C-alpha positions in Angstrom: 36.9 8.8 -23.8 36.3 6.7 -26.9 35.6 3.3 -25.2 32.8 2.2 -23.0 32.2 -1.0 -21.1 28.5 -1.7 -21.3 26.5 -4.1 -19.2 22.9 -4.9 -20.0 20.6 -6.5 -17.4 17.3 -8.0 -18.5 14.8 -10.2 -16.7 14.1 -12.0 -20.0 16.6 -14.1 -21.8 15.0 -13.4 -25.2 13.7 -10.7 -27.4 10.2 -11.0 -28.9 8.8 -8.8 -31.6 5.3 -8.7 -30.1 3.3 -7.2 -33.0 4.0 -10.3 -35.1 3.1 -12.9 -32.4 -0.5 -13.4 -33.7 0.9 -14.6 -37.0 2.9 -17.2 -35.2 -0.4 -18.8 -33.9 -1.4 -19.4 -37.5 2.0 -20.2 -38.8 4.1 -21.6 -35.8 7.4 -21.7 -37.9 7.2 -17.9 -38.1 8.0 -17.6 -34.3 11.7 -18.1 -35.1 11.6 -14.9 -37.2 10.1 -13.0 -34.3 12.3 -14.1 -31.4 15.9 -14.6 -30.5 18.0 -15.3 -27.4 19.7 -12.1 -26.1 23.0 -13.5 -24.9 24.7 -14.4 -28.2 23.6 -11.1 -29.8 24.6 -8.8 -26.9 27.8 -10.6 -26.0 28.8 -11.8 -29.4 27.7 -9.1 -31.9 27.5 -6.1 -29.7 30.5 -6.9 -27.5 28.7 -6.0 -24.3 28.2 -8.0 -21.1 24.7 -9.5 -20.6 23.3 -10.4 -17.2 20.1 -12.3 -17.1 18.5 -11.0 -14.0 16.9 -8.0 -12.3 18.3 -4.8 -10.8 17.0 -4.8 -7.3 18.8 -1.6 -6.1 20.5 1.5 -7.6 22.8 3.6 -5.4 23.4 6.9 -7.2 25.9 8.2 -4.6 28.2 5.1 -4.9 27.2 4.6 -8.6 26.4 0.9 -8.1 23.6 -1.4 -9.2 22.7 -4.5 -7.1 21.6 -7.3 -9.4 19.9 -10.6 -8.7 21.0 -12.9 -11.5 18.7 -15.7 -12.5 19.5 -19.1 -11.0 22.1 -17.6 -8.7 21.6 -17.4 -4.9 23.9 -14.3 -4.2 23.3 -10.9 -5.6 26.0 -9.1 -7.6 27.1 -5.5 -7.3 28.2 -3.7 -10.5 29.6 -0.2 -10.6 28.8 2.3 -13.3 29.7 5.7 -14.7 26.4 6.1 -16.5 23.1 4.3 -15.9 20.2 4.1 -18.4 16.9 2.7 -17.2 14.9 1.3 -20.1 11.9 -0.1 -18.3 9.7 -0.4 -21.3 6.1 0.6 -21.7 2.6 -0.7 -22.5 0.7 0.5 -25.5 -3.1 0.1 -25.2 -5.0 1.7 -28.0 -8.3 1.3 -26.1 -7.0 2.6 -22.7 -7.4 6.3 -21.9 -3.7 6.8 -21.3 -2.4 4.5 -24.0 -3.7 6.1 -27.2 -0.4 7.2 -28.6 2.9 5.4 -29.2 4.6 8.8 -28.6 3.1 9.2 -25.1 2.8 5.6 -23.8 1.9 4.7 -20.2 5.1 3.7 -18.3 5.0 1.2 -15.5 7.7 1.5 -12.9 
């Protein structure tokens, strides 16, 4: 198998490089260098499908994900062969569980 159909679901429509945000407060023009809209990058440059919404249910037996797209009333069901959950993490240097980027606290 040398070809995959990839669908990315994200609750945000944009990417933000968070460590640089403070600089944007001082220099507002810098925000453009720190953020971009996901849709044109994921669908245009990466040739993947992008759904702006949230996965509300995963069915491992049937290999389906139920997705609630933004601004759409009805949920959508997408089938998959492989599912990767990239839920993100919080890094808090002053928190007892967030002292390392290599062992961050994960919120599910």
